[in-house]
LOKOLSE-634153 format. One record per residue: residue in one letter; x, y, z of N, C-alpha, C in turn. Coordinates in steps of 0.001 Angstrom, whole numbers, padded with zeros to 6 digits, always signed. Each point is the difference from the previous one (the first is absolute). Example, Ala and Ser with C-alpha at 12.3 -4.5 7.8 and 13.67 -1.06 7.14 Angstrom:
<tigus>
a+013190-005690+007800-000890+001190+000000+000900+001200+000000s-000350+001050-000720+000820+001190+000060-000770+001090+000730
</tigus>
This chain:
<tigus>
m-008867+014773+021214+000742+000370-001213+001254-000859-000144s+000754-000071+001088+001234-000784+000010-000302-001479-000266h-001116-000470+000584-000417-001390-000183-000207-000309-001486a-000692+000901-000713-000240-000175-001444+001323-000031-000750f+000901+000894+000352+001324+000059-000636+000738-001327+000179d+000068-000475+001227+000719-001246+000294-000590-001185-000758d-001325-000087-000053-000663-001107-000712+000290+000040-001497l-000136+001175-000600+000228+000155-001448+001439-000357-000364v+000934+000494+000795+001420-000239-000270+000354-001469+000210a-000506-000597+001076+000297-001409+000290-000489-000905-001123e-001199+000281-000513-000549-000804-001096+000854+000147-001256a+000333+001232-000357+000753+000258-001235+001437-000502+000083e+000499-000117+001215+001385-000433+000209+000153-001515-000151t-001102-000741+000185+000086-001468-000009-000554-000645-001266v-000793+000749-000791-000581-000586-001209+001111-000279-001019p-000043-001141-000722+001056-000309-000975+000020+001024-001147v+001208+000332-000469+000128+000993-001082+000701-000570-001237d+000126-001330-000087+000651-000558-001186-000939+000095-001205g+000575-000143-001186-000786+000110-001228-000264+001455-000349w-000772+000223-001040-000221+001375-000465-001488+000296-000081d-000729-000557+000970-001447+000177+000060-000286+001005+001116f-000748+001067-000336-000253+001058+000982-001440-000028+000522s-000683-001138-000152-001426-000041+000348-000252+000233+001500w+001021-000230+000838-000170+000273+001440-000355+001475+000228l+000412+000865-000930-000245+001441+000145-001389+000425-000468d-000796-000927-000549-001353+000361-000461-000783+000668+001125g-000512+001186-000278-000756+000745+000996+000860+000783+000986r+001321-000201-000082+000917+000673+000942+000914+001000-000697a+000162-000195-001314+000816+000925-000797-000494-000079-001434t+000144+001092-000743-000398+000003-001411+001093+000659-000824e+000122-000471-001240+000948+000600-000937-000714+000182-001328q-000010+001243-000469-000591+000291-001306+000761-000780-001075r-000719-000503-001011+000653-000789-001054+000409+000910-001154p+001101-000313-000691+000370+000788-001171-001090-000061-001077s-000122+001072-000764-001100+000114-000973+000140-000961-001179w+001220-000465-000275+000215-000767-001236-000375-001477+000103g-000257-000527+001193-000409-001411+000133+001035-000954-000583y+001134-000112+000695+001147-000745-000532-000339-001449-000388q-000681-000719+000895-000240-001417-000281-000845-000200-001264r-001022+000835-000160-000836-000092-001202+000809+000346-001257a+000773+001087+000081+000806+000439-001144+001067-001043-000360m+000594-000604+001011+000982-001057-000225-000666-001203-000684g-001197-000364+000488-000742-001118-000583-000309+000214-001467e-000369+001223-000350-000291+000322-001411+001242-000201-000861r+001156+000418+000507+001247-000150-000764+000432-001462-000099l-000159-000750+001082+000367-001428-000020-000827-000772-001031a-001257+000397-000162-000894-000709-000937+000407+000205-001458r+000844+001001-000276+000352+000340-001383+001361-000533-000429v+000748-000651+000912+001365-000424-000349+000142-001520+000081s+001117-000514-000545+000200-001454+000024+001040-000436+001038a+000852+000953+000460+001014-000350+001001+000192+001166+000958a-000138-000261+001311+000109+001082+000984+000749-000460+001248l+000571+000984+000703+000735-000237+001239-000499+000971+001062d-000318-000520+001197-000361+000840+001136+001145-000074+001006i+000670+001140+000227+001175+000031+000882-000438+000326+001427q+000615-000690+000983-000335+000180+001417-001513-000158+000202t-000472-001180-000360-001444-000280-000018-000615-000119+001399g+000855-000046+001042-000530-000182+001361-000621-001377+000120g-001200-000068+000567-000705-001282+000098-000795-000313-001259g+000185+000798-001055-000678-000228-001279-001433+000484-000049e-000460+000697+001068-001415+000379+000104-000448+000942-001122v+000840+000988-000326-000385+000992-001016-000071-000664-001377l+001027-000783-000312+000039-000696-001291-001148-001003-000125a-000294-000708+001089-001068-001004-000025-001370+000617-000270g-000125+001309+000247-001268+000681-000242-000242+000344-001462a+001002-000214-000857-000172+000297-001434-000931-001036-000621p-001022+000436-000755-000961-000946-000583+000650-000986-000970k+000999+000482-000796+000615-000867-001014+001505+000201+000025l+000740-001092+000145+001459+000071-000030+000503-000434-001379p+001138+000538-000437+000541-000427-001294+000440-001467+000026v+000225-000558-001171+000430-001392-000138+001277-000237+000820l+000941+000943-000094+001232-000101+000764-000022+001078+001085m-000162-000429+001257-000064+000945+001118+000997-000419+001066a+000951+000887+000309+000990-000267+001045-000098+001083+001068a+000379-000361+001225+000040+000968+001096+001243-000273+000834t+000601+001060+000547+001142-000175+000900-000360+000488+001398e+000652-000607+001000-000189+000409+001399+001207-000493+000797s+000428+000781+000999+001214-000348+000751-000282-000629+001366w-001165+000304+000594-000248-000434+001389-000646-001380+000011p+000667-001032+000581-000485-001386-000093-001484-000218+000352p-000525+000573+001117-001430-000215+000274-000907+000517-001124n+000396+001121-000616-000774+000536-001119+000135-000857-001253v+001198-000553-000221+000210-000884-001162-000979-001173+000071a-000113-000607+001190-000907-001138+000200-001458+000419-000227k-000360+001166+000535-001362+000508-000117-000349+000300-001460a+000927+000690-000688-000218+000368-001400-000083-001237-000889t+000836-001001+000292-000010-001239-000777-001359-000694+000112a-000494-000100+001234-001306-000644+000232-001120+000746-000726l+000105+001315-000050-001039+000834-000598+000082+000031-001530l+001234+000014-000527+000187+000268-001434+000211-001256-000865h+000533-001080+000596+000201-001222-000794-001296-000510-000636p-001123-000005+000740-001250-000447-000627-000405+000858-001207r+000533+001235-000059-000288+000898-001131+001013-000177-001131g+000954-000920+000177+000992-000243-001042+001193+000938+000051a+000167+000711+001116+001132+000924+000132+001114-000651+000811v+001251+000296-000357+001142-000538+000738+000555+001084+000915v+000329-000390+001249+000573+000931+000965+001474-000370+000204v+000873+000978-000201+001442-000222+000074+000557+000723+001219t+000744-000725+000841+000663+000641+001141+001155+000827-000522d+000007+001295+000337+001026+000888-000529+000273+001112+000997e+001259+000149+000397+000371+001109+000887-000233+001311-000746d-000248+001046+000732-000234+001302-000626+001332+000647-000396e+000715-000693-000883+001309+000444-000484+000095-000381-001474p+000683+000810-000829+000203-000429-001380+000958-001196-000031p-000032-000840-001056-000930+000102-001129-001299-000752+000266l-001036+000343-000757-001232-000803+000007+000310-001336-000682p-000588-001103+000492+000351-001327-000531-000738-000335-001301f+000040+000927-000960-000692-000196-001277+000864+000538-001139a-000248-000524-001186+000763+000404-001181-000385+001406-000463d+000836+000577-000845-000304+001291-000624-001306-000115-000791a-000760+001082-000029-001199+000108-000838-000981-001157+000209a-000148-000440+001259-000850-001162+000294-001482+000361+000155f-000312+001265+000305-001378+000350+000383-000556+001196-000770d-001320-000071-000258-000729+001123-000599-000335+001043+001065l-000163-000470+001247-000470+000868+001081+000705-000394+001299v+000487+001004+000728+000536-000214+001346-000808+000890+000946t-000521-000594+001079-000810+000754+000962+000623-000108+001392s-000353+000934+000874+000460-000071+001379-000798+000993+000837r-000542-000489+001114-000736+000879+000913+000820+000202+001262h+000354+001245+000270+000765+000390+001175+001345-000724+000102p+000799+000013-001088+001329-000624+000102+000876+000768+000994v+000857-000735+000692+000936+000636+000934+001031+000797-000800t+000541-000634-001027+000986+000608-000887-000386-000324-001433v+000300+000890-000930-000191-000313-001419+001374+000008-000668w+000373-001139-000558+001259-000089-000740-000347+000263-001469w+000034+001271-000373-000518+000421-001303+000709-000663-001177a+001322-000147+000087+000743-000614-001111-000460-001446-000213e-000305-000694+001103-000476-001392-000104-001416-000060-000578v-000859+000932+000427-001358+000073-000564+000095+000201-001509a+000845+000949-000419+000163+000290-001432+000550-001224-000741r+000918-000715+000626+000625-001162-000656-001002-001115-000276v-000867-000310+000985-000920-001139-000179-001243+000357-000814l-000215+001303-000259-001125+000398-000861+000375-000167-001463r-000948-000497-000785+000246-000032-001444-000202+001405-000552p+000591+000327-001170-000264+001305-000613-001509+000214-000163g-000481+001161+000417-001437+000274-000032-000716-000428+001274g+000724-000658+000898-000594-000476+001255-000144+001117+001022t-000758-000273+001070-000382+001035+000967+000284-000423+001447y+000435+000978+000801+000092-000161+001452-001146+000815+000601f-000783-000631+000900-001176+000648+000589+000031-000247+001504s+000008+001086+000799+000243-000172+001429-000661+001090+000842q-000502-000408+001167-000425+000955+001033+001043-000010+001101q+000466+001189+000378+001078+000080+000970-000339+000933+001159v+000708-000227+001110-000122+000878+001156+000789+001271-000306g-000617+001161+000229+000646+001266-000288+000778+000541+001194p+000462+001249-000107+000824+000588+001057-000808+000399+001239a+000657-000052+001154-000567+000482+001275-001395-000565+000271s-000168-001294-000290-001304-000631+000184-000317-000203+001488v-001183+000427+000427-000453-000081+001399+000990+000704+000944f+000643+001064-000502+001035+000651+000800-000554+000793+001185e-001288+000348-000033-000583+000635+001196+000155-000930+001207l-000179-001310-000246+000136-000983+001079+001472-000230+000342v+000816-000160-001024+001442-000197+000212+000570+001151+000836e-000337+001240-000401+000584+001161+000671-000609+000248+001387y-001191-000523+000231-000579+000076+001349+000910-000740+000993f+000560-001135-000459+000865-000791+000883+001479+000373-000101l+000460+000340-001180+001440+000200-000221+000412+001467-000105g-000979+000907-000080+000333+001412-000207+000251+000276-001480p+000232+001281-000348+000169+000370-001406+001136-000782-000666q-000271-000487-001209+000987-000796-000736+000755+000885-000993p+001288-000288-000213+000781+000802-000945-000554-000103-001425e+000275+001032-000780-000543+000106-001362+000363-001208-000869e+001231-000515+000136+000406-001130-000863-000814-001255+000305i-000490-000135+001233-000870-001143+000337-001426+000282-000470r-000442+001235+000145-001358+000374-000426-000207-000195-001508r+001062+000221-000795-000198-000061-001452+000434-001342-000620k+000369-000956+000816+000275-001354-000517-001244-000526-000703r+000184-000764-001069-001093-000600-000778-000797+001064-000779d+000675+001078-000369-000639+001031-000815-000283-000553-001398p-001245+000180-000500-000326-000538-001332+000898+000540-001108e+000484+001225+000150+000885+000553-001038+001343-000727-000048d+000439-000531+001139+001216-000826-000001-000248-001284-000793a-001196-000587+000177-000358-001212-000747-000012+000291-001498r-000550+001162-000376-000027+000374-001416+001429+000056-000565r+000885+000673+000715+001394+000141-000464+000668-001360-000139e-000218-000872+000990+000641-001319-000036-000550-000867-001132a-001296+000086-000239-000616-000755-001105+000577+000456-001339v+000096+001313-000191+000540+000560-001253+001470-000392-000165a+000749+000040+001097+001424-000379-000043+000173-001466-000411a-001003-000837+000320+000056-001428-000369-000505-000234-001422g-000391+001073-000697-000421-000124-001396-001493-000166-000196l-000792+000309+001040-001455-000127-000116-000636+001371-000224e-001181+000000-000602-000779+001234-000175-001116-000001+001041v-000063+001020+000833-001062+000083+001014-001258+000555-000668v-001048-000830-000067-001239+000411-000683-001076+000474+000986d+000176-000316+001294-000963+000463+000999+000710+000076+001346l-000189+001103+000726+000539+000146+001340-000967+000864+000790r-000656-000605+001005-001058+000694+000741+000187-000159+001498p+000344+001081+000715+000066-000077+001459-001336+000386+000639e-000305-000599+001151-001185+000398+000767+000312-000031+001495s-000628+000916+000732+000081+000031+001455-001369-000428+000525l-000025-001007+000856-001250-000669+000378-000234+000097+001505r-001165+000487+000362-000327+000214+001416-000086-001331+000752t+000694-000058+001109+000074-001202+000831-000374+000394+001430e-000922-000755+000622-000473+000361+001347+000131-001182+000956f+000469+000300+001193+000092-000993+001074-001015+000366+001068y-000943-000922+000289-001109+000300+000911+000268-000358+001458d+001016-000835+000250+000350-000290+001395+001479-000348+000100i+000538+000042+001190+001438-000185+000204+000433-001430-000332g-000924-000950+000123+000309-001382-000388+000361-000103-001469a-000710+000750-000837+000276+000001-001448+001402+000532-000275v+000406+001025+000750+001344+000578-000163+001065-001024+000386v-000193-000662+001137+000971-000999+000478+000114-001144-001006y-001135-000499-000465-000007-001102-000968+000737+000404-001280f-000321+001181-000515+000606+000495-001238+001526+000100+000134l+000466+000543+001112+001447+000188+000182+000726-001315+000271r-000692-000982+000570+000599-001333+000171+000113-000714-001335k-000952+000262-000890-000061-000712-001276+000906+000641-001053v-000053+001325-000083+000788+000725-001006+001260+000504+000711i+000943-000933+000183+001090+000193+000966+000976+001119-000367w+000036+000412-001272+000955+001042-000382-000519+001419+000289m-001264+000139+000384-000551+001333+000281+000706+000634+001215v-000028-000705+001123+000704+000445+001206+000922-001156+000396p+001222+000001-000535+000900-001155+000204+000169-000331+001482g-000107-001297+000316+000154-000451+001380-001168+000369+000896f-001151+000305-000613-001174+000392+000799-000359-001066+001030s-000249+000440+001229-000592-000883+001017-000907+000847+000889v-001017-000634+000545-000943+000696+000880+000730+000563+001223d+000908-000800+000576+000722+000452+001196+000772+001290-000261q+000704+000018-001130+000836+001156-000323-000830+001277-000205y-001186-000153-000597-000791+001169-000380-001294+000153+000808r-000072-000637+001161-001252-000011+000757-000518+001418+000289d+000866+000909+000371-000446+001364+000327-000600+000706-001222r+000689-000118-001149-000508+000617-001232-001308-000657-000427l-000090-001315+000177-001229-000729-000344-001166+000469+000880r+000283+000182+001275-001059+000435+000919-000481+001409-000370q+000940+000873-000350-000375+001363-000429-000845-000044-001272l+000393-000889-000915-000742-000113-001265-001396-000583+000249h-000095-000966+000905-001293-000565+000391-000925+001105+000518d+000517+000832+000900-000802+001098+000571-000445+000970-001100r+000907+000251-000944-000305+000916-001109-001117-000563-000891i+000078-001297-000317-001037-000642-000828-001344+000020+000746e+000045-000284+001290-001223-000017+000815-000677+001380+000028s+000821+001057+000040-000579+001343+000138-000245+000689-001345q+000847-000283-001009-000084+000741-001268-000478-000829-001186g-000080-001324+000160-000395-000841-001136+001204-000622-000680p-000220-000685-001142+001042-000806-000650+001299+000766-000259f+001104-000725+000104+001298+000554-000390+000096-000127-001521v+000243+001132-000674+000017+000023-001468+001436+000078-000513a+000326-000890-000945+001297+000023-000684-000267-000128-001502h+001043+000060-000796-000158-000110-001455+000965-001032-000566t-000591-001020-000625+000768-001030-000683+000304+000517-001404t+001224-000177-000473+000307+000430-001374+000239-001228-000884r-000547+000065-001203+000138-001066-000990+000241+000635-001358y+000669-000741-000893+000019+000450-001390-000087-001184-000942l-000590+000268-001147-000109-000991-001066+001046+000347-001044i+000757-000995-000453+000955+000239-001081-000155-001071-001071e-000032+000451-001245-000052-000914-001150+001113+000420-000953a+000875-000930-000336+001131+000298-000866+000088-001051-001106r+000380+000449-001199+000011-000888-001167+001412-000127-000530k+000344-001226-000420+001299-000220-000650-000201+000282-001497p+000774+000901-000578-000213+000343-001404+000038-001238-000904g-000868+000007-001025-000133-001152-000906+001216-000161-000896
</tigus>
């Protein structure tokens, strides 16, 4: 038993975790997908407009999956390795990638875009989104909701205070969008079943998503990891719930 634990942990501790690709977890962990199909819905909206902006595009993978991009397509990203990746992926599609820190202002003129999109933004600067949208334009985004995967977080850190549990509440996003002068036309939260099938998947996930258990290391949490390994071996997958919400807001015409 201990041998299996040591092997799984050693492998997960040494595999590279850069980038935002989770394919290493195939067969080791699963996450239910939101019902609204963000990438498809985003693609449909991009096909109907002439100028769009994708904020915090990451490596550009989600945007690159859109079948048709508008004539004027811009994307922003702050992390240099992702900027290079997104540029390589999106330039052939005629899209420009702009290096931009996740701080206001956005490097674009007022009323520059018909559509602004963003998948899992770290922060939303609502006043800036409203400023760069033309009247009648739309903001369309999938975001991480409150207390996401907190069963796992609290397994390692213990119960979290209420103010941390309710961070990223969709109703806060609604209030902030309205305060910036936008009309919220759609707001849908979902809780999605997430399963970890072995302790290696847990170690990999916590190394990659570094804000879940800040400062996570195998050495620091070896005892808790071993207990969790034994629990998975005897009871089956560790189940947590990922939270997501879809928000669509319109700038009045």
